[in-house]
Backbone as a chain_set.jsonl record, in Angstrom:
{"seq": "QVQLVESGGGLVQAGGSLRLSCAASGTIFSIYAMGWYRQAPGKQRELVASISSGGTNYVDSVKGRSTISRDNAKNTVYLQMNSLKPEDTAVYYCNADAQARAWTTRSSYWGQGTQVTVSS", "coords": {"N": [[14.753, -2.994, -13.124], [12.182, -2.368, -10.641], [9.552, -0.13, -10.473], [7.422, 1.663, -8.398], [4.392, 3.303, -8.176], [2.357, 5.357, -6.387], [-1.115, 6.401, -5.851], [-4.052, 8.281, -5.187], [-4.29, 9.306, -2.667], [-5.153, 11.974, -0.343], [-7.081, 14.68, 1.029], [-9.595, 14.035, 3.367], [-12.685, 13.921, 5.113], [-13.337, 12.774, 8.476], [-14.671, 9.639, 8.766], [-15.065, 9.321, 6.097], [-14.011, 7.934, 2.882], [-11.341, 6.473, 1.065], [-9.558, 5.251, -1.752], [-6.553, 3.811, -2.257], [-4.041, 3.34, -4.714], [-1.517, 1.432, -6.242], [0.738, 1.05, -8.723], [2.9, -1.175, -10.319], [5.709, -1.083, -12.316], [8.14, -1.291, -15.008], [10.979, -3.394, -15.146], [9.861, -6.504, -14.498], [9.798, -9.632, -13.205], [8.558, -11.27, -11.396], [6.151, -10.693, -8.89], [5.886, -11.241, -5.557], [4.644, -10.46, -3.214], [2.687, -7.715, -2.078], [2.311, -4.652, -0.343], [0.978, -2.186, 1.972], [2.317, 0.475, 3.743], [2.463, 2.797, 6.394], [3.407, 6.052, 7.577], [3.217, 8.262, 10.135], [3.733, 11.69, 11.228], [6.578, 11.924, 13.303], [6.357, 9.313, 14.121], [6.931, 5.728, 13.968], [7.311, 3.817, 10.937], [4.683, 1.752, 9.854], [3.299, -1.466, 9.056], [0.405, -1.588, 7.247], [-1.282, -3.208, 5.576], [-1.078, -6.214, 3.761], [-0.672, -8.364, 0.956], [-0.545, -11.548, -0.54], [0.17, -14.717, -2.069], [-0.393, -16.275, -0.005], [-2.403, -15.077, 1.387], [-4.064, -12.364, 3.127], [-3.129, -9.643, 5.208], [-3.64, -7.523, 8.04], [-3.104, -4.645, 9.932], [-4.265, -4.312, 13.247], [-5.711, -2.012, 13.823], [-6.979, -1.209, 11.525], [-8.494, -3.209, 10.661], [-11.531, -4.497, 9.443], [-12.237, -2.094, 8.445], [-10.73, -1.656, 6.255], [-9.599, -2.836, 3.062], [-7.442, -4.792, 1.234], [-6.412, -5.38, -2.01], [-5.524, -7.004, -5.094], [-4.585, -6.715, -8.475], [-3.338, -8.897, -10.491], [-2.777, -9.04, -13.243], [-2.425, -6.409, -13.989], [-0.449, -5.636, -12.306], [-0.98, -4.279, -9.969], [-1.827, -2.967, -6.848], [-4.394, -2.352, -4.415], [-5.706, -0.251, -1.83], [-8.49, -0.034, -0.129], [-9.99, 2.152, 1.99], [-12.189, 2.789, 4.529], [-14.496, 4.522, 6.674], [-12.758, 6.386, 7.739], [-10.403, 7.698, 10.138], [-9.021, 10.371, 12.1], [-6.522, 9.468, 13.109], [-5.608, 7.899, 11.071], [-4.23, 9.479, 9.509], [-1.368, 9.978, 7.595], [1.653, 9.435, 5.683], [1.339, 7.257, 3.084], [2.906, 4.335, 1.959], [3.652, 2.27, -0.759], [4.694, -1.076, -1.079], [6.634, -3.639, -2.565], [7.478, -6.989, -2.756], [9.564, -8.252, -4.82], [10.892, -9.696, -7.787], [13.046, -8.752, -10.205], [14.324, -9.862, -12.503], [14.653, -13.179, -13.835], [17.083, -14.199, -13.11], [17.927, -12.777, -10.977], [17.867, -11.91, -7.508], [15.234, -11.786, -5.046], [13.957, -8.64, -4.129], [13.085, -5.798, -2.056], [10.967, -3.308, -2.887], [10.054, 0.191, -3.014], [7.486, 2.693, -3.169], [7.011, 6.226, -3.772], [5.37, 7.36, -1.917], [2.23, 8.545, -0.688], [0.12, 11.125, 0.455], [-2.232, 10.958, 2.998], [-4.724, 12.578, 4.567], [-6.828, 12.986, 7.297], [-9.371, 14.76, 8.376], [-10.791, 16.022, 11.439]], "CA": [[14.228, -2.542, -11.894], [10.779, -2.226, -10.464], [9.094, 1.183, -10.002], [6.124, 1.678, -7.77], [3.722, 4.688, -8.178], [1.085, 5.371, -5.622], [-2.01, 7.467, -6.12], [-5.371, 8.133, -4.503], [-4.266, 10.033, -1.375], [-5.761, 13.288, -0.306], [-7.796, 15.127, 2.224], [-10.93, 13.531, 3.528], [-13.284, 14.096, 6.435], [-13.45, 11.634, 9.325], [-15.81, 8.859, 8.343], [-15.04, 9.211, 4.658], [-13.284, 6.769, 2.315], [-10.335, 6.648, 0.019], [-8.915, 4.089, -2.35], [-5.2, 4.046, -2.73], [-3.601, 2.414, -5.702], [-0.127, 1.312, -6.466], [1.093, 0.36, -9.88], [4.221, -1.562, -10.531], [6.123, -1.022, -13.67], [9.57, -1.485, -15.254], [11.333, -4.813, -15.361], [9.28, -7.367, -13.5], [9.765, -11.054, -13.453], [7.508, -11.832, -10.521], [5.891, -10.014, -7.664], [5.505, -12.259, -4.664], [3.806, -9.846, -2.237], [2.608, -6.264, -2.076], [1.669, -4.138, 0.854], [0.845, -0.697, 2.188], [2.853, 0.915, 4.967], [2.191, 4.255, 6.654], [4.186, 6.695, 8.609], [2.787, 9.541, 10.629], [4.844, 12.488, 11.754], [7.062, 11.539, 14.599], [6.049, 7.891, 14.476], [7.568, 4.701, 13.153], [6.573, 3.26, 9.808], [4.069, 0.51, 10.218], [2.58, -2.188, 8.035], [-1.002, -1.475, 7.311], [-1.881, -4.352, 5.007], [-0.247, -6.84, 2.779], [-1.357, -9.415, 0.222], [0.344, -12.475, -1.242], [-0.516, -15.96, -2.428], [-0.741, -16.827, 1.298], [-3.556, -14.443, 2.007], [-3.933, -10.945, 3.467], [-2.748, -9.361, 6.622], [-3.989, -6.161, 8.351], [-2.843, -4.169, 11.271], [-5.511, -4.344, 14.007], [-6.399, -0.706, 13.862], [-7.69, -1.003, 10.256], [-9.355, -4.437, 10.366], [-12.966, -4.191, 9.359], [-12.416, -0.781, 7.73], [-9.854, -1.603, 5.03], [-9.462, -4.026, 2.234], [-6.354, -4.787, 0.306], [-6.686, -6.276, -3.144], [-4.471, -7.013, -6.063], [-4.872, -7.107, -9.84], [-2.07, -9.384, -10.923], [-2.604, -8.68, -14.628], [-2.028, -4.997, -14.023], [0.627, -5.457, -11.307], [-1.467, -3.171, -9.237], [-2.431, -3.262, -5.572], [-5.217, -1.321, -3.989], [-6.145, -0.323, -0.423], [-9.741, 0.642, 0.175], [-10.081, 2.576, 3.367], [-13.527, 3.28, 4.821], [-14.648, 5.01, 8.025], [-11.407, 6.94, 8.097], [-10.201, 8.4, 11.409], [-7.847, 11.268, 12.15], [-5.28, 8.711, 13.321], [-5.173, 7.314, 9.842], [-3.409, 10.467, 8.77], [0.005, 9.519, 7.416], [2.095, 9.169, 4.358], [1.197, 5.82, 2.804], [3.906, 3.83, 1.048], [3.467, 1.017, -1.362], [5.865, -1.902, -1.077], [6.553, -4.88, -3.316], [8.541, -8.021, -2.65], [9.605, -8.575, -6.238], [12.084, -10.23, -8.57], [13.108, -8.05, -11.497], [14.721, -10.823, -13.544], [14.69, -14.622, -13.427], [18.448, -14.547, -12.624], [18.239, -11.935, -9.856], [17.236, -12.28, -6.279], [14.097, -10.949, -4.61], [14.258, -7.405, -3.453], [11.988, -4.967, -1.554], [10.819, -2.01, -3.58], [9.173, 1.176, -2.388], [7.017, 3.891, -3.868], [7.347, 7.529, -3.266], [4.453, 7.764, -0.852], [1.037, 9.414, -1.002], [-0.317, 11.665, 1.668], [-3.586, 10.792, 3.47], [-5.041, 13.456, 5.668], [-8.189, 12.816, 7.684], [-9.778, 15.902, 9.263], [-11.71, 15.695, 12.488]], "C": [[12.793, -2.402, -11.814], [10.518, -0.81, -9.915], [7.673, 1.01, -9.502], [5.536, 3.13, -7.716], [2.44, 4.626, -7.441], [0.17, 6.531, -6.018], [-3.224, 7.246, -5.293], [-5.428, 8.823, -3.103], [-4.937, 11.376, -1.535], [-6.369, 13.654, 0.971], [-9.283, 14.62, 2.271], [-11.436, 13.778, 4.948], [-13.366, 12.767, 7.184], [-14.811, 10.942, 8.92], [-15.909, 8.653, 6.838], [-14.163, 7.978, 4.214], [-12.288, 7.233, 1.287], [-9.892, 5.33, -0.56], [-7.565, 4.457, -2.915], [-4.889, 2.942, -3.755], [-2.124, 2.503, -5.874], [0.163, 0.448, -7.686], [2.519, 0.075, -10.071], [4.544, -1.576, -11.958], [7.618, -1.244, -13.793], [9.795, -2.947, -15.548], [10.797, -5.653, -14.22], [9.229, -8.783, -13.945], [8.618, -11.674, -12.657], [7.358, -10.927, -9.267], [5.28, -11.039, -6.714], [4.484, -11.75, -3.55], [3.794, -8.366, -2.401], [1.909, -5.806, -0.804], [1.684, -2.631, 0.967], [1.472, -0.493, 3.644], [2.481, 2.407, 5.142], [3.13, 4.838, 7.697], [3.611, 8.105, 8.91], [3.847, 10.369, 11.189], [5.225, 12.156, 13.105], [6.855, 10.154, 14.999], [6.805, 6.977, 13.566], [6.67, 4.259, 11.971], [5.982, 1.929, 10.191], [3.356, -0.163, 8.999], [1.085, -2.011, 8.245], [-1.71, -2.748, 6.758], [-0.98, -4.904, 3.98], [-1.053, -7.979, 2.116], [-0.319, -10.243, -0.544], [-0.499, -13.671, -1.481], [-0.991, -16.626, -1.05], [-1.902, -16.178, 1.948], [-3.266, -12.933, 2.242], [-3.66, -10.8, 4.966], [-3.047, -7.827, 6.865], [-3.53, -5.832, 9.815], [-4.238, -4.05, 11.999], [-6.363, -3.087, 13.912], [-7.202, -0.452, 12.554], [-8.578, -2.183, 9.898], [-10.816, -4.057, 10.415], [-13.241, -2.923, 8.636], [-11.688, -0.788, 6.329], [-9.806, -2.918, 4.314], [-8.356, -3.837, 1.272], [-6.677, -5.744, -0.801], [-5.59, -6.115, -4.197], [-5.001, -7.472, -7.403], [-3.553, -7.544, -10.441], [-1.786, -9.092, -12.402], [-2.089, -7.303, -14.8], [-0.85, -4.662, -13.131], [0.232, -4.31, -10.419], [-2.148, -3.656, -7.878], [-3.253, -2.039, -5.099], [-5.446, -1.458, -2.412], [-7.351, 0.534, -0.317], [-9.864, 0.91, 1.611], [-11.363, 3.262, 3.604], [-13.442, 3.734, 6.302], [-13.337, 5.525, 8.568], [-11.465, 7.74, 9.398], [-9.021, 9.276, 11.297], [-6.517, 10.489, 12.356], [-4.811, 7.898, 12.133], [-4.31, 8.225, 9.044], [-1.964, 10.005, 8.796], [0.375, 9.575, 5.944], [2.052, 7.633, 4.15], [2.129, 5.383, 1.711], [3.573, 2.476, 0.534], [4.809, 0.253, -1.326], [5.615, -3.168, -1.873], [7.765, -5.8, -3.01], [8.559, -8.615, -4.025], [10.887, -9.108, -6.71], [12.051, -9.619, -9.905], [13.414, -8.971, -12.695], [14.804, -12.188, -12.988], [16.018, -14.925, -12.756], [18.82, -13.632, -11.417], [17.487, -12.415, -8.603], [16.036, -11.376, -5.972], [14.627, -9.708, -3.916], [12.98, -6.704, -2.99], [12.054, -3.595, -2.278], [9.765, -1.1, -2.955], [8.725, 2.222, -3.315], [7.384, 5.114, -3.169], [6.493, 7.979, -2.076], [3.307, 8.643, -1.306], [0.457, 9.86, 0.371], [-1.835, 11.407, 1.862], [-3.85, 11.639, 4.679], [-6.468, 13.322, 6.047], [-8.452, 13.916, 8.697], [-10.847, 15.468, 10.247], [-12.833, 16.684, 12.501]], "O": [[12.154, -2.315, -12.863], [11.201, -0.362, -8.994], [6.85, 0.314, -10.098], [6.2, 4.047, -7.232], [1.521, 3.907, -7.834], [0.663, 7.558, -6.485], [-3.428, 6.161, -4.749], [-6.483, 8.897, -2.472], [-5.241, 11.848, -2.631], [-6.167, 12.948, 1.959], [-10.058, 14.782, 1.328], [-10.638, 13.832, 5.883], [-13.456, 11.719, 6.543], [-15.863, 11.565, 8.772], [-16.752, 7.89, 6.367], [-13.688, 7.168, 5.01], [-12.431, 8.313, 0.715], [-9.871, 4.342, 0.173], [-7.419, 5.242, -3.851], [-5.381, 1.816, -3.682], [-1.535, 3.564, -5.669], [-0.129, -0.748, -7.687], [3.332, 0.997, -9.999], [3.741, -2.035, -12.771], [8.303, -1.373, -12.779], [8.946, -3.639, -16.108], [11.249, -5.513, -13.084], [8.654, -9.088, -14.99], [7.833, -12.475, -13.164], [8.346, -10.475, -8.689], [4.258, -11.643, -7.037], [3.634, -12.492, -3.058], [4.794, -7.789, -2.827], [1.035, -6.488, -0.269], [2.306, -1.917, 0.179], [1.156, -1.22, 4.586], [2.229, 3.137, 4.183], [3.58, 4.134, 8.601], [3.545, 8.979, 8.045], [4.853, 9.81, 11.627], [4.387, 12.089, 14.005], [7.15, 9.803, 16.141], [7.273, 7.391, 12.505], [5.443, 4.331, 12.034], [6.655, 1.077, 10.772], [2.894, 0.503, 8.074], [0.575, -2.27, 9.336], [-2.615, -3.286, 7.396], [-0.192, -4.177, 3.375], [-2.016, -8.479, 2.698], [0.638, -9.714, -1.109], [-1.69, -13.7, -1.17], [-1.909, -17.447, -1.044], [-2.374, -16.66, 2.977], [-2.366, -12.343, 1.644], [-3.915, -11.67, 5.799], [-2.748, -6.983, 6.021], [-3.587, -6.653, 10.73], [-5.241, -3.716, 11.369], [-7.592, -3.142, 13.924], [-8.029, 0.46, 12.522], [-9.327, -2.132, 8.923], [-11.266, -3.372, 11.334], [-14.381, -2.679, 8.238], [-12.017, -0.034, 5.414], [-9.959, -3.982, 4.914], [-8.31, -2.837, 0.556], [-7.179, -6.837, -0.539], [-4.82, -5.156, -4.152], [-5.744, -8.448, -7.502], [-2.74, -6.716, -10.853], [-0.623, -8.911, -12.763], [-1.336, -7.063, -15.744], [-0.312, -3.556, -13.181], [1.056, -3.439, -10.144], [-2.916, -4.618, -7.848], [-2.888, -0.887, -5.331], [-5.389, -2.534, -1.817], [-7.239, 1.756, -0.411], [-9.847, -0.023, 2.413], [-11.642, 4.259, 2.938], [-12.516, 3.406, 7.043], [-12.879, 5.173, 9.655], [-12.472, 8.379, 9.702], [-8.106, 9.009, 10.518], [-5.494, 10.875, 11.789], [-3.747, 7.28, 12.174], [-3.722, 7.832, 8.036], [-1.406, 9.686, 9.846], [-0.482, 9.741, 5.076], [2.629, 6.854, 4.909], [2.154, 5.988, 0.639], [3.235, 1.59, 1.32], [5.884, 0.826, -1.51], [4.509, -3.709, -1.858], [8.916, -5.365, -3.023], [7.678, -9.399, -4.378], [11.905, -8.958, -6.034], [11.15, -9.899, -10.696], [12.811, -8.842, -13.76], [15.005, -12.362, -11.786], [16.085, -15.818, -11.911], [19.935, -13.73, -10.905], [16.577, -13.24, -8.687], [15.868, -10.323, -6.588], [15.631, -9.753, -3.205], [11.899, -7.002, -3.499], [13.055, -2.88, -2.255], [8.74, -1.552, -2.444], [9.487, 2.633, -4.189], [7.995, 5.087, -2.1], [6.876, 8.881, -1.33], [3.459, 9.417, -2.251], [0.331, 9.061, 1.299], [-2.616, 11.635, 0.939], [-3.242, 11.424, 5.728], [-7.319, 13.527, 5.182], [-7.815, 13.977, 9.748], [-11.705, 14.645, 9.926], [-13.736, 16.581, 13.331]]}, "num_chains": 1, "name": "protein.A"}
C-alpha cells in the first residue's frame, strides 16, 4: 500500500507564504500523478493543483500565486503558496494516483490532511 504524509501547514497572516509537502512511502510501483485538494468548513472538497507527466493544473483562484512541483526521486510533491488569502483557509489533502505493485491496478490514495489557516 501507499501512505501519504502531509506537512507544512499552519497559521499565517494574509499575504504570507507556506510550502506544503507530501511524501509518499510504503509499497510503490509507480506514481502517475499527485495533487493537492482542500476543503473548507461547510464547503466541498476541491482540487487546488495537480501534477503529472502531462503537466500541471491549478484551480483559477490560486493561479499565479501557487506552484506545484514534484521530486520523483523522493516521491514527494510540494505546493508553494504565496500571497495567501483568508479564503485559502482549509484542510489541504494530498492525493496520489498510484500503483502499489506491478500486478495491481491504479488506485487513489489520500493523506491525512494538514490545516492551513490564513488570518485577515
